VMD Tcl script that builds the backbone (N, CA, C; Angstrom):
set m [mol new atoms 543]
animate dup $m
set s [atomselect $m all]
$s set {name element resname resid chain x y z} {
  {N N MET 1 A -11.855 -248.998 81.447}
  {CA C MET 1 A -11.468 -247.734 80.757}
  {C C MET 1 A -12.695 -246.866 80.566}
  {N N LYS 2 A -13.808 -247.495 80.232}
  {CA C LYS 2 A -15.005 -246.670 80.086}
  {C C LYS 2 A -15.489 -246.084 81.403}
  {N N ARG 3 A -15.301 -246.936 82.461}
  {CA C ARG 3 A -15.758 -246.497 83.752}
  {C C ARG 3 A -14.830 -245.314 84.241}
  {N N ASN 4 A -13.496 -245.378 83.936}
  {CA C ASN 4 A -12.599 -244.285 84.308}
  {C C ASN 4 A -12.944 -243.015 83.545}
  {N N TRP 5 A -13.263 -243.155 82.302}
  {CA C TRP 5 A -13.637 -242.008 81.484}
  {C C TRP 5 A -14.899 -241.358 82.030}
  {N N ARG 6 A -15.861 -242.219 82.357}
  {CA C ARG 6 A -17.107 -241.706 82.960}
  {C C ARG 6 A -16.805 -240.919 84.329}
  {N N ALA 7 A -15.938 -241.496 85.061}
  {CA C ALA 7 A -15.622 -240.874 86.355}
  {C C ALA 7 A -14.897 -239.527 86.121}
  {N N LEU 8 A -14.239 -239.290 85.060}
  {CA C LEU 8 A -13.595 -238.068 84.730}
  {C C LEU 8 A -14.562 -237.024 84.108}
  {N N THR 9 A -15.412 -237.505 83.222}
  {CA C THR 9 A -16.306 -236.588 82.524}
  {C C THR 9 A -17.633 -236.293 83.146}
  {N N HIS 10 A -18.097 -237.225 83.974}
  {CA C HIS 10 A -19.425 -236.960 84.556}
  {C C HIS 10 A -19.222 -237.068 86.162}
  {N N LYS 11 A -18.326 -236.229 86.608}
  {CA C LYS 11 A -18.063 -236.237 88.014}
  {C C LYS 11 A -19.157 -235.837 88.881}
  {N N ASP 12 A -19.994 -234.833 88.478}
  {CA C ASP 12 A -21.120 -234.365 89.256}
  {C C ASP 12 A -22.224 -235.403 89.434}
  {N N GLU 13 A -22.409 -236.172 88.293}
  {CA C GLU 13 A -23.402 -237.191 88.299}
  {C C GLU 13 A -22.946 -238.320 89.235}
  {N N LEU 14 A -21.717 -238.701 89.214}
  {CA C LEU 14 A -21.168 -239.741 90.094}
  {C C LEU 14 A -21.277 -239.274 91.543}
  {N N GLU 15 A -20.952 -238.041 91.872}
  {CA C GLU 15 A -21.045 -237.535 93.204}
  {C C GLU 15 A -22.445 -237.547 93.700}
  {N N ASP 16 A -23.411 -237.253 92.912}
  {CA C ASP 16 A -24.835 -237.359 93.307}
  {C C ASP 16 A -25.272 -238.853 93.610}
  {N N GLU 17 A -24.732 -239.703 92.709}
  {CA C GLU 17 A -25.043 -241.151 93.001}
  {C C GLU 17 A -24.342 -241.600 94.292}
  {N N LEU 18 A -23.209 -241.183 94.555}
  {CA C LEU 18 A -22.510 -241.481 95.777}
  {C C LEU 18 A -23.173 -240.985 97.020}
  {N N ASP 19 A -23.628 -239.717 96.941}
  {CA C ASP 19 A -24.390 -239.079 98.077}
  {C C ASP 19 A -25.663 -239.978 98.339}
  {N N ALA 20 A -26.343 -240.344 97.270}
  {CA C ALA 20 A -27.607 -241.097 97.405}
  {C C ALA 20 A -27.300 -242.401 98.094}
  {N N GLU 21 A -26.205 -243.128 97.560}
  {CA C GLU 21 A -26.004 -244.421 98.134}
  {C C GLU 21 A -25.498 -244.336 99.633}
  {N N LEU 22 A -24.661 -243.379 100.003}
  {CA C LEU 22 A -24.289 -243.214 101.441}
  {C C LEU 22 A -25.470 -242.817 102.266}
  {N N ARG 23 A -26.329 -241.948 101.746}
  {CA C ARG 23 A -27.546 -241.601 102.508}
  {C C ARG 23 A -28.387 -242.787 102.742}
  {N N PHE 24 A -28.585 -243.720 101.660}
  {CA C PHE 24 A -29.396 -244.899 101.791}
  {C C PHE 24 A -28.895 -245.782 102.931}
  {N N HIS 25 A -27.537 -246.004 102.955}
  {CA C HIS 25 A -26.935 -246.889 103.981}
  {C C HIS 25 A -27.106 -246.253 105.379}
  {N N LEU 26 A -26.924 -244.926 105.488}
  {CA C LEU 26 A -27.029 -244.227 106.765}
  {C C LEU 26 A -28.440 -244.309 107.223}
  {N N GLU 27 A -29.470 -244.074 106.363}
  {CA C GLU 27 A -30.860 -244.158 106.714}
  {C C GLU 27 A -31.204 -245.549 107.131}
  {N N ARG 28 A -30.704 -246.517 106.399}
  {CA C ARG 28 A -31.055 -247.997 106.778}
  {C C ARG 28 A -30.534 -248.284 108.231}
  {N N ASP 29 A -29.283 -247.785 108.579}
  {CA C ASP 29 A -28.792 -248.022 109.899}
  {C C ASP 29 A -29.581 -247.330 110.892}
  {N N ILE 30 A -30.036 -246.113 110.606}
  {CA C ILE 30 A -30.857 -245.340 111.575}
  {C C ILE 30 A -32.218 -246.099 111.753}
  {N N ALA 31 A -32.793 -246.613 110.680}
  {CA C ALA 31 A -34.072 -247.366 110.798}
  {C C ALA 31 A -33.877 -248.611 111.615}
  {N N GLN 32 A -32.759 -249.277 111.433}
  {CA C GLN 32 A -32.498 -250.459 112.298}
  {C C GLN 32 A -32.371 -250.121 113.701}
  {N N ASN 33 A -31.730 -249.032 114.064}
  {CA C ASN 33 A -31.515 -248.633 115.424}
  {C C ASN 33 A -32.891 -248.226 116.016}
  {N N LEU 34 A -33.783 -247.605 115.185}
  {CA C LEU 34 A -35.084 -247.145 115.728}
  {C C LEU 34 A -35.967 -248.440 116.014}
  {N N GLU 35 A -35.849 -249.465 115.136}
  {CA C GLU 35 A -36.482 -250.688 115.437}
  {C C GLU 35 A -36.017 -251.346 116.644}
  {N N ASP 36 A -34.766 -251.182 117.054}
  {CA C ASP 36 A -34.227 -251.690 118.223}
  {C C ASP 36 A -34.642 -250.918 119.462}
  {N N GLY 37 A -35.406 -249.872 119.313}
  {CA C GLY 37 A -36.029 -249.118 120.496}
  {C C GLY 37 A -35.303 -247.878 120.787}
  {N N MET 38 A -34.395 -247.379 120.050}
  {CA C MET 38 A -33.625 -246.214 120.373}
  {C C MET 38 A -34.455 -244.967 120.058}
  {N N SER 39 A -34.085 -243.860 120.720}
  {CA C SER 39 A -34.713 -242.562 120.362}
  {C C SER 39 A -34.172 -242.123 118.999}
  {N N PRO 40 A -34.860 -241.310 118.286}
  {CA C PRO 40 A -34.438 -240.734 116.992}
  {C C PRO 40 A -32.995 -240.150 117.029}
  {N N ASP 41 A -32.770 -239.365 118.139}
  {CA C ASP 41 A -31.470 -238.716 118.154}
  {C C ASP 41 A -30.334 -239.759 118.448}
  {N N ASP 42 A -30.629 -240.656 119.365}
  {CA C ASP 42 A -29.618 -241.685 119.657}
  {C C ASP 42 A -29.438 -242.647 118.421}
  {N N ALA 43 A -30.457 -242.983 117.718}
  {CA C ALA 43 A -30.397 -243.780 116.521}
  {C C ALA 43 A -29.484 -243.153 115.504}
  {N N ARG 44 A -29.700 -241.893 115.247}
  {CA C ARG 44 A -28.866 -241.197 114.260}
  {C C ARG 44 A -27.408 -241.072 114.699}
  {N N TYR 45 A -27.221 -240.755 116.005}
  {CA C TYR 45 A -25.821 -240.639 116.508}
  {C C TYR 45 A -25.062 -241.899 116.425}
  {N N LEU 46 A -25.765 -243.079 116.745}
  {CA C LEU 46 A -25.142 -244.333 116.777}
  {C C LEU 46 A -24.869 -244.784 115.290}
  {N N ALA 47 A -25.754 -244.515 114.370}
  {CA C ALA 47 A -25.608 -244.863 113.008}
  {C C ALA 47 A -24.406 -244.083 112.417}
  {N N LEU 48 A -24.312 -242.784 112.693}
  {CA C LEU 48 A -23.193 -241.954 112.174}
  {C C LEU 48 A -21.931 -242.431 112.733}
  {N N ARG 49 A -21.891 -242.791 114.118}
  {CA C ARG 49 A -20.693 -243.311 114.757}
  {C C ARG 49 A -20.210 -244.632 114.086}
  {N N SER 50 A -21.178 -245.532 113.952}
  {CA C SER 50 A -20.713 -246.901 113.388}
  {C C SER 50 A -20.410 -246.735 111.873}
  {N N PHE 51 A -21.025 -245.816 111.244}
  {CA C PHE 51 A -20.717 -245.687 109.801}
  {C C PHE 51 A -19.375 -245.007 109.619}
  {N N GLY 52 A -18.920 -244.203 110.497}
  {CA C GLY 52 A -17.685 -243.461 110.340}
  {C C GLY 52 A -17.991 -242.182 109.793}
  {N N GLY 53 A -16.965 -241.338 109.512}
  {CA C GLY 53 A -17.191 -240.044 108.929}
  {C C GLY 53 A -17.775 -240.198 107.517}
  {N N VAL 54 A -18.724 -239.366 107.210}
  {CA C VAL 54 A -19.324 -239.466 105.887}
  {C C VAL 54 A -18.342 -238.976 104.883}
  {N N ASP 55 A -17.556 -237.910 105.241}
  {CA C ASP 55 A -16.552 -237.366 104.220}
  {C C ASP 55 A -15.451 -238.386 104.032}
  {N N GLN 56 A -15.130 -239.108 105.096}
  {CA C GLN 56 A -14.066 -240.101 104.941}
  {C C GLN 56 A -14.594 -241.220 104.025}
  {N N SER 57 A -15.812 -241.637 104.181}
  {CA C SER 57 A -16.403 -242.682 103.357}
  {C C SER 57 A -16.442 -242.193 101.959}
  {N N LYS 58 A -16.771 -240.912 101.693}
  {CA C LYS 58 A -16.792 -240.472 100.292}
  {C C LYS 58 A -15.442 -240.480 99.699}
  {N N GLU 59 A -14.432 -240.162 100.436}
  {CA C GLU 59 A -13.020 -240.195 99.947}
  {C C GLU 59 A -12.620 -241.558 99.602}
  {N N GLU 60 A -12.939 -242.566 100.472}
  {CA C GLU 60 A -12.608 -243.979 100.190}
  {C C GLU 60 A -13.300 -244.414 98.981}
  {N N CYS 61 A -14.506 -244.030 98.725}
  {CA C CYS 61 A -15.203 -244.423 97.471}
  {C C CYS 61 A -14.623 -243.743 96.238}
  {N N ARG 62 A -14.182 -242.458 96.382}
  {CA C ARG 62 A -13.506 -241.808 95.252}
  {C C ARG 62 A -12.201 -242.481 94.989}
  {N N ASP 63 A -11.452 -242.857 96.025}
  {CA C ASP 63 A -10.254 -243.496 95.810}
  {C C ASP 63 A -10.437 -244.927 95.077}
  {N N ALA 64 A -11.495 -245.560 95.386}
  {CA C ALA 64 A -11.775 -246.841 94.849}
  {C C ALA 64 A -12.186 -246.808 93.339}
  {N N ARG 65 A -12.570 -245.661 92.907}
  {CA C ARG 65 A -12.871 -245.429 91.502}
  {C C ARG 65 A -11.576 -245.594 90.595}
  {N N GLY 66 A -10.421 -245.395 91.163}
  {CA C GLY 66 A -9.178 -245.483 90.465}
  {C C GLY 66 A -8.779 -244.413 89.602}
  {N N VAL 67 A -9.383 -243.278 89.727}
  {CA C VAL 67 A -9.005 -242.151 88.844}
  {C C VAL 67 A -8.471 -241.009 89.670}
  {N N ARG 68 A -8.155 -241.269 90.928}
  {CA C ARG 68 A -7.617 -240.181 91.836}
  {C C ARG 68 A -6.268 -239.628 91.203}
  {N N LEU 69 A -5.422 -240.529 90.753}
  {CA C LEU 69 A -4.158 -240.131 90.206}
  {C C LEU 69 A -4.371 -239.191 89.058}
  {N N ILE 70 A -5.277 -239.618 88.131}
  {CA C ILE 70 A -5.502 -238.748 86.929}
  {C C ILE 70 A -6.148 -237.391 87.306}
  {N N GLU 71 A -7.044 -237.442 88.285}
  {CA C GLU 71 A -7.622 -236.019 88.723}
  {C C GLU 71 A -6.582 -235.205 89.349}
  {N N THR 72 A -5.686 -235.744 90.167}
  {CA C THR 72 A -4.607 -234.964 90.808}
  {C C THR 72 A -3.708 -234.393 89.682}
  {N N LEU 73 A -3.307 -235.281 88.746}
  {CA C LEU 73 A -2.519 -234.863 87.591}
  {C C LEU 73 A -3.123 -233.713 86.823}
  {N N LEU 74 A -4.391 -233.759 86.557}
  {CA C LEU 74 A -5.147 -232.719 85.833}
  {C C LEU 74 A -5.156 -231.432 86.709}
  {N N GLN 75 A -5.324 -231.597 88.004}
  {CA C GLN 75 A -5.274 -230.419 88.872}
  {C C GLN 75 A -3.893 -229.745 88.796}
  {N N ASP 76 A -2.885 -230.563 88.818}
  {CA C ASP 76 A -1.541 -230.029 88.742}
  {C C ASP 76 A -1.207 -229.378 87.376}
  {N N VAL 77 A -1.713 -229.927 86.369}
  {CA C VAL 77 A -1.467 -229.291 85.063}
  {C C VAL 77 A -2.214 -227.986 84.920}
  {N N ARG 78 A -3.434 -227.892 85.458}
  {CA C ARG 78 A -4.156 -226.627 85.415}
  {C C ARG 78 A -3.423 -225.569 86.241}
  {N N TYR 79 A -3.007 -225.941 87.421}
  {CA C TYR 79 A -2.233 -225.019 88.310}
  {C C TYR 79 A -0.887 -224.566 87.669}
  {N N THR 80 A -0.248 -225.512 86.953}
  {CA C THR 80 A 1.043 -225.203 86.255}
  {C C THR 80 A 0.694 -224.196 85.152}
  {N N LEU 81 A -0.241 -224.455 84.406}
  {CA C LEU 81 A -0.615 -223.506 83.234}
  {C C LEU 81 A -0.976 -222.105 83.793}
  {N N ARG 82 A -1.775 -222.079 84.926}
  {CA C ARG 82 A -2.057 -220.766 85.542}
  {C C ARG 82 A -0.778 -219.992 85.916}
  {N N MET 83 A 0.205 -220.724 86.549}
  {CA C MET 83 A 1.446 -220.097 86.935}
  {C C MET 83 A 2.302 -219.779 85.707}
  {N N PHE 84 A 2.272 -220.498 84.665}
  {CA C PHE 84 A 3.028 -220.123 83.429}
  {C C PHE 84 A 2.546 -218.833 82.895}
  {N N ILE 85 A 1.177 -218.715 82.896}
  {CA C ILE 85 A 0.647 -217.448 82.314}
  {C C ILE 85 A 0.912 -216.320 83.318}
  {N N LYS 86 A 0.856 -216.532 84.609}
  {CA C LYS 86 A 1.011 -215.419 85.549}
  {C C LYS 86 A 2.416 -214.935 85.649}
  {N N ARG 87 A 3.470 -215.814 85.478}
  {CA C ARG 87 A 4.838 -215.472 85.650}
  {C C ARG 87 A 5.627 -216.070 84.476}
  {N N PRO 88 A 5.595 -215.370 83.295}
  {CA C PRO 88 A 6.285 -215.955 82.133}
  {C C PRO 88 A 7.855 -215.941 82.308}
  {N N ALA 89 A 8.372 -214.986 82.919}
  {CA C ALA 89 A 9.851 -214.835 83.011}
  {C C ALA 89 A 10.329 -216.081 83.876}
  {N N PHE 90 A 9.661 -216.288 85.008}
  {CA C PHE 90 A 10.067 -217.384 85.904}
  {C C PHE 90 A 9.878 -218.718 85.131}
  {N N THR 91 A 8.824 -218.784 84.382}
  {CA C THR 91 A 8.545 -220.042 83.622}
  {C C THR 91 A 9.658 -220.305 82.629}
  {N N SER 92 A 10.030 -219.254 81.944}
  {CA C SER 92 A 11.140 -219.389 80.898}
  {C C SER 92 A 12.377 -219.867 81.505}
  {N N VAL 93 A 12.820 -219.204 82.758}
  {CA C VAL 93 A 14.073 -219.608 83.351}
  {C C VAL 93 A 13.911 -221.129 83.819}
  {N N ALA 94 A 12.707 -221.376 84.450}
  {CA C ALA 94 A 12.580 -222.849 84.975}
  {C C ALA 94 A 12.663 -223.888 83.828}
  {N N VAL 95 A 11.997 -223.560 82.703}
  {CA C VAL 95 A 12.022 -224.506 81.605}
  {C C VAL 95 A 13.384 -224.591 80.930}
  {N N LEU 96 A 14.076 -223.453 80.848}
  {CA C LEU 96 A 15.435 -223.482 80.273}
  {C C LEU 96 A 16.416 -224.214 81.193}
  {N N THR 97 A 16.283 -224.037 82.509}
  {CA C THR 97 A 17.129 -224.757 83.422}
  {C C THR 97 A 16.861 -226.242 83.363}
  {N N LEU 98 A 15.673 -226.645 83.297}
  {CA C LEU 98 A 15.301 -228.079 83.233}
  {C C LEU 98 A 15.843 -228.626 81.925}
  {N N ALA 99 A 15.683 -227.916 80.813}
  {CA C ALA 99 A 16.163 -228.385 79.474}
  {C C ALA 99 A 17.654 -228.528 79.505}
  {N N LEU 100 A 18.371 -227.580 79.994}
  {CA C LEU 100 A 19.851 -227.607 80.062}
  {C C LEU 100 A 20.288 -228.819 81.025}
  {N N GLY 101 A 19.648 -228.977 82.148}
  {CA C GLY 101 A 19.993 -230.050 83.013}
  {C C GLY 101 A 19.742 -231.390 82.450}
  {N N ILE 102 A 18.627 -231.533 81.823}
  {CA C ILE 102 A 18.316 -232.853 81.226}
  {C C ILE 102 A 19.256 -233.133 80.043}
  {N N GLY 103 A 19.530 -232.161 79.239}
  {CA C GLY 103 A 20.374 -232.251 78.112}
  {C C GLY 103 A 21.816 -232.602 78.529}
  {N N ALA 104 A 22.325 -231.938 79.633}
  {CA C ALA 104 A 23.676 -232.268 80.054}
  {C C ALA 104 A 23.706 -233.657 80.641}
  {N N ASN 105 A 22.706 -233.983 81.413}
  {CA C ASN 105 A 22.618 -235.383 81.943}
  {C C ASN 105 A 22.595 -236.396 80.904}
  {N N THR 106 A 21.768 -236.219 79.855}
  {CA C THR 106 A 21.748 -237.128 78.774}
  {C C THR 106 A 23.064 -237.301 78.043}
  {N N ALA 107 A 23.760 -236.133 77.813}
  {CA C ALA 107 A 25.016 -236.165 77.121}
  {C C ALA 107 A 26.125 -236.884 77.942}
  {N N ILE 108 A 26.146 -236.581 79.262}
  {CA C ILE 108 A 27.161 -237.329 80.066}
  {C C ILE 108 A 26.913 -238.830 80.141}
  {N N PHE 109 A 25.601 -239.140 80.285}
  {CA C PHE 109 A 25.291 -240.567 80.347}
  {C C PHE 109 A 25.572 -241.307 79.088}
  {N N SER 110 A 25.297 -240.632 77.977}
  {CA C SER 110 A 25.614 -241.207 76.629}
  {C C SER 110 A 27.131 -241.434 76.492}
  {N N LEU 111 A 27.859 -240.519 76.931}
  {CA C LEU 111 A 29.366 -240.574 76.847}
  {C C LEU 111 A 29.829 -241.712 77.783}
  {N N LEU 112 A 29.377 -241.746 78.984}
  {CA C LEU 112 A 29.740 -242.885 79.942}
  {C C LEU 112 A 29.299 -244.207 79.383}
  {N N ASP 113 A 28.148 -244.202 78.818}
  {CA C ASP 113 A 27.599 -245.559 78.339}
  {C C ASP 113 A 28.456 -246.014 77.162}
  {N N ALA 114 A 28.878 -245.076 76.276}
  {CA C ALA 114 A 29.704 -245.445 75.183}
  {C C ALA 114 A 31.179 -245.904 75.517}
  {N N VAL 115 A 31.681 -245.151 76.541}
  {CA C VAL 115 A 33.098 -245.418 76.926}
  {C C VAL 115 A 33.224 -246.546 77.990}
  {N N LEU 116 A 32.318 -246.566 78.970}
  {CA C LEU 116 A 32.509 -247.476 80.127}
  {C C LEU 116 A 31.618 -248.664 80.123}
  {N N LEU 117 A 30.340 -248.427 79.738}
  {CA C LEU 117 A 29.307 -249.472 80.101}
  {C C LEU 117 A 29.166 -250.406 78.855}
  {N N ARG 118 A 29.170 -249.941 77.710}
  {CA C ARG 118 A 28.963 -250.810 76.484}
  {C C ARG 118 A 30.245 -251.435 76.080}
  {N N SER 119 A 30.174 -252.658 75.760}
  {CA C SER 119 A 31.415 -253.301 75.272}
  {C C SER 119 A 31.684 -252.871 73.823}
  {N N LEU 120 A 32.923 -253.149 73.504}
  {CA C LEU 120 A 33.371 -252.771 72.114}
  {C C LEU 120 A 32.544 -253.637 71.046}
  {N N PRO 121 A 32.374 -253.035 69.865}
  {CA C PRO 121 A 31.587 -253.769 68.846}
  {C C PRO 121 A 32.379 -254.778 68.065}
  {N N VAL 122 A 33.017 -255.603 68.859}
  {CA C VAL 122 A 33.786 -256.751 68.228}
  {C C VAL 122 A 33.486 -257.945 68.989}
  {N N GLN 123 A 33.790 -259.063 68.326}
  {CA C GLN 123 A 33.673 -260.375 69.081}
  {C C GLN 123 A 34.796 -260.505 70.001}
  {N N ARG 124 A 34.588 -260.993 71.246}
  {CA C ARG 124 A 35.449 -261.156 72.293}
  {C C ARG 124 A 36.319 -259.999 72.446}
  {N N PRO 125 A 35.872 -258.856 72.913}
  {CA C PRO 125 A 36.718 -257.658 73.186}
  {C C PRO 125 A 37.723 -257.827 74.134}
  {N N GLU 126 A 37.649 -258.838 74.987}
  {CA C GLU 126 A 38.684 -259.024 76.017}
  {C C GLU 126 A 39.969 -259.575 75.382}
  {N N LYS 127 A 39.853 -260.046 74.138}
  {CA C LYS 127 A 41.055 -260.644 73.389}
  {C C LYS 127 A 41.742 -259.582 72.453}
  {N N LEU 128 A 41.330 -258.332 72.561}
  {CA C LEU 128 A 41.983 -257.306 71.796}
  {C C LEU 128 A 43.379 -257.027 72.172}
  {N N VAL 129 A 44.299 -256.865 71.289}
  {CA C VAL 129 A 45.732 -256.566 71.670}
  {C C VAL 129 A 46.146 -255.350 70.864}
  {N N LEU 130 A 46.842 -254.514 71.465}
  {CA C LEU 130 A 47.518 -253.405 70.900}
  {C C LEU 130 A 49.016 -253.730 70.888}
  {N N PHE 131 A 49.628 -253.781 69.785}
  {CA C PHE 131 A 51.040 -254.070 69.843}
  {C C PHE 131 A 51.861 -252.990 69.056}
  {N N GLY 132 A 53.058 -252.845 69.551}
  {CA C GLY 132 A 53.955 -251.797 69.019}
  {C C GLY 132 A 55.338 -251.992 69.500}
  {N N LYS 133 A 56.093 -250.921 69.520}
  {CA C LYS 133 A 57.489 -251.019 69.973}
  {C C LYS 133 A 57.552 -250.896 71.430}
  {N N GLY 134 A 57.292 -251.993 72.047}
  {CA C GLY 134 A 57.432 -251.997 73.502}
  {C C GLY 134 A 58.426 -252.981 73.983}
  {N N GLU 135 A 58.680 -252.931 75.308}
  {CA C GLU 135 A 59.656 -253.834 75.941}
  {C C GLU 135 A 59.047 -255.219 76.106}
  {N N ASN 136 A 57.824 -255.381 76.103}
  {CA C ASN 136 A 57.159 -256.641 76.450}
  {C C ASN 136 A 56.882 -257.465 75.168}
  {N N GLN 137 A 57.821 -257.746 74.442}
  {CA C GLN 137 A 57.740 -258.535 73.168}
  {C C GLN 137 A 56.798 -257.872 72.152}
  {N N GLY 138 A 56.784 -256.520 72.244}
  {CA C GLY 138 A 55.965 -255.778 71.255}
  {C C GLY 138 A 54.549 -255.544 71.700}
  {N N LEU 139 A 54.103 -256.143 72.770}
  {CA C LEU 139 A 52.717 -256.013 73.224}
  {C C LEU 139 A 52.702 -254.835 74.246}
  {N N THR 140 A 51.664 -254.088 74.217}
  {CA C THR 140 A 51.566 -252.985 75.080}
  {C C THR 140 A 50.114 -252.714 75.444}
  {N N ASN 141 A 49.896 -252.013 76.529}
  {CA C ASN 141 A 48.613 -251.601 76.929}
  {C C ASN 141 A 48.326 -250.131 76.638}
  {N N GLY 142 A 49.277 -249.583 76.060}
  {CA C GLY 142 A 49.172 -248.086 75.717}
  {C C GLY 142 A 50.303 -247.857 74.813}
  {N N PHE 143 A 50.525 -246.448 74.487}
  {CA C PHE 143 A 51.644 -246.158 73.587}
  {C C PHE 143 A 52.880 -245.935 74.474}
  {N N PRO 144 A 53.870 -246.739 74.119}
  {CA C PRO 144 A 55.135 -246.658 74.915}
  {C C PRO 144 A 55.800 -245.335 74.810}
  {N N ASN 145 A 56.236 -244.807 75.932}
  {CA C ASN 145 A 56.975 -243.490 76.001}
  {C C ASN 145 A 56.195 -242.336 75.353}
  {N N GLU 146 A 54.856 -242.502 75.407}
  {CA C GLU 146 A 53.982 -241.444 74.809}
  {C C GLU 146 A 54.212 -241.326 73.326}
  {N N SER 147 A 54.643 -242.259 72.680}
  {CA C SER 147 A 54.993 -242.169 71.277}
  {C C SER 147 A 53.809 -242.716 70.501}
  {N N TRP 148 A 53.460 -241.943 69.407}
  {CA C TRP 148 A 52.408 -242.335 68.507}
  {C C TRP 148 A 53.011 -243.131 67.300}
  {N N ASP 149 A 54.209 -243.185 67.209}
  {CA C ASP 149 A 54.882 -243.782 66.096}
  {C C ASP 149 A 55.186 -245.275 66.392}
  {N N LEU 150 A 54.154 -246.146 66.102}
  {CA C LEU 150 A 54.418 -247.558 66.469}
  {C C LEU 150 A 54.904 -248.304 65.243}
  {N N PHE 151 A 54.247 -248.356 64.147}
  {CA C PHE 151 A 54.640 -249.045 63.011}
  {C C PHE 151 A 54.239 -248.269 61.734}
  {N N SER 152 A 55.042 -248.655 60.658}
  {CA C SER 152 A 54.716 -247.976 59.392}
  {C C SER 152 A 53.507 -248.564 58.667}
  {N N TYR 153 A 52.924 -247.926 57.703}
  {CA C TYR 153 A 51.855 -248.535 56.931}
  {C C TYR 153 A 52.247 -249.739 56.241}
  {N N PRO 154 A 53.481 -249.766 55.563}
  {CA C PRO 154 A 53.803 -251.068 54.889}
  {C C PRO 154 A 53.934 -252.185 55.836}
  {N N PHE 155 A 54.362 -251.910 57.070}
  {CA C PHE 155 A 54.430 -252.996 58.095}
  {C C PHE 155 A 53.040 -253.546 58.419}
  {N N TYR 156 A 52.043 -252.616 58.529}
  {CA C TYR 156 A 50.596 -252.961 58.789}
  {C C TYR 156 A 50.187 -253.815 57.613}
  {N N GLN 157 A 50.415 -253.434 56.364}
  {CA C GLN 157 A 49.907 -254.269 55.195}
  {C C GLN 157 A 50.557 -255.617 55.179}
  {N N ASP 158 A 51.773 -255.718 55.603}
  {CA C ASP 158 A 52.438 -257.019 55.630}
  {C C ASP 158 A 51.780 -257.920 56.718}
  {N N VAL 159 A 51.578 -257.385 57.827}
  {CA C VAL 159 A 50.883 -258.132 59.004}
  {C C VAL 159 A 49.459 -258.540 58.585}
  {N N ARG 160 A 48.749 -257.633 57.881}
  {CA C ARG 160 A 47.442 -257.959 57.523}
  {C C ARG 160 A 47.340 -259.031 56.419}
  {N N GLN 161 A 48.289 -259.090 55.497}
  {CA C GLN 161 A 48.379 -260.120 54.512}
  {C C GLN 161 A 48.720 -261.543 55.133}
  {N N HIS 162 A 49.484 -261.461 56.199}
  {CA C HIS 162 A 49.910 -262.764 56.868}
  {C C HIS 162 A 49.402 -262.747 58.287}
  {N N LYS 163 A 48.066 -262.856 58.332}
  {CA C LYS 163 A 47.481 -262.794 59.745}
  {C C LYS 163 A 47.120 -264.209 60.264}
  {N N GLU 164 A 47.977 -265.035 60.218}
  {CA C GLU 164 A 47.727 -266.390 60.782}
  {C C GLU 164 A 47.602 -266.278 62.295}
  {N N VAL 165 A 48.276 -265.399 62.896}
  {CA C VAL 165 A 48.200 -265.307 64.398}
  {C C VAL 165 A 46.951 -264.602 64.913}
  {N N PHE 166 A 46.398 -263.646 64.113}
  {CA C PHE 166 A 45.325 -262.791 64.468}
  {C C PHE 166 A 44.032 -263.200 63.568}
  {N N SER 167 A 42.927 -263.098 64.195}
  {CA C SER 167 A 41.770 -263.296 63.406}
  {C C SER 167 A 41.343 -262.087 62.559}
  {N N GLU 168 A 41.681 -260.815 63.095}
  {CA C GLU 168 A 41.468 -259.635 62.290}
  {C C GLU 168 A 42.587 -258.716 62.680}
  {N N VAL 169 A 42.878 -257.747 61.747}
  {CA C VAL 169 A 43.916 -256.828 61.978}
  {C C VAL 169 A 43.450 -255.415 61.534}
  {N N THR 170 A 43.617 -254.442 62.341}
  {CA C THR 170 A 43.313 -253.089 61.900}
  {C C THR 170 A 44.349 -252.115 62.404}
  {N N ALA 171 A 44.315 -250.916 61.743}
  {CA C ALA 171 A 45.257 -249.888 62.164}
  {C C ALA 171 A 44.640 -248.638 62.505}
  {N N LEU 172 A 45.377 -247.804 63.196}
  {CA C LEU 172 A 44.891 -246.477 63.638}
  {C C LEU 172 A 45.855 -245.531 63.197}
  {N N LEU 173 A 45.502 -244.551 62.688}
  {CA C LEU 173 A 46.382 -243.353 62.299}
  {C C LEU 173 A 45.933 -242.159 63.045}
  {N N SER 174 A 46.893 -241.648 63.824}
  {CA C SER 174 A 46.567 -240.499 64.692}
  {C C SER 174 A 47.695 -239.475 64.354}
  {N N ILE 175 A 47.210 -238.348 63.886}
  {CA C ILE 175 A 48.075 -237.247 63.540}
  {C C ILE 175 A 47.914 -236.106 64.613}
  {N N PRO 176 A 48.877 -235.876 65.474}
  {CA C PRO 176 A 48.806 -234.824 66.464}
  {C C PRO 176 A 48.964 -233.517 65.673}
  {N N TRP 177 A 48.040 -232.487 65.957}
  {CA C TRP 177 A 48.127 -231.194 65.364}
  {C C TRP 177 A 47.635 -230.176 66.319}
  {N N ASP 178 A 48.123 -229.023 66.195}
  {CA C ASP 178 A 47.842 -227.928 66.983}
  {C C ASP 178 A 46.934 -226.873 66.224}
  {N N VAL 179 A 46.060 -226.305 66.933}
  {CA C VAL 179 A 45.177 -225.327 66.265}
  {C C VAL 179 A 45.583 -223.957 66.879}
  {N N HIS 180 A 45.972 -223.025 65.873}
  {CA C HIS 180 A 46.381 -221.733 66.218}
  {C C HIS 180 A 45.377 -220.726 65.722}
  {N N GLY 181 A 45.005 -219.813 66.629}
  {CA C GLY 181 A 43.971 -218.860 66.268}
  {C C GLY 181 A 44.316 -217.469 66.388}
}
mol reanalyze $m
mol bondsrecalc $m
mol representation Tube
mol addrep $m
């Protein structure tokens, strides 16, 4: 962490150290080639060729520091801020569009999660039964004949008091109403 912070805050100092180290290795290879009897031009040419591109080596060393991602992110943030200041109308539209898109996506996912993905907050939800005035001994998977009138409240109280068949009993009251404006 300390090394990464240094790489971000003392970039010029690290670049100077990198230049010095690469220059040292290049000069060492040139000296070795001169000792082998090559001319100075040939020794330098062969050392550069065996070393690879200096700029490529610098990029590899920078990548090895592990802060390339952070540097790129900081560059992107600076560029984004410049564009925000330069084009505020476009920025407002872009931010508003993103906010609406993210908000709508979140709302739709929350709805789907609650309705389809998450199980009901009861033990053994697969054992839930809706019963009413149906043809199938009173058991139904929906409201028969689109009727909301299944049982009266006194009937519900009677079933709840004598619930030997069911572990729990609950009721739903739904009152259809129209809004006129």
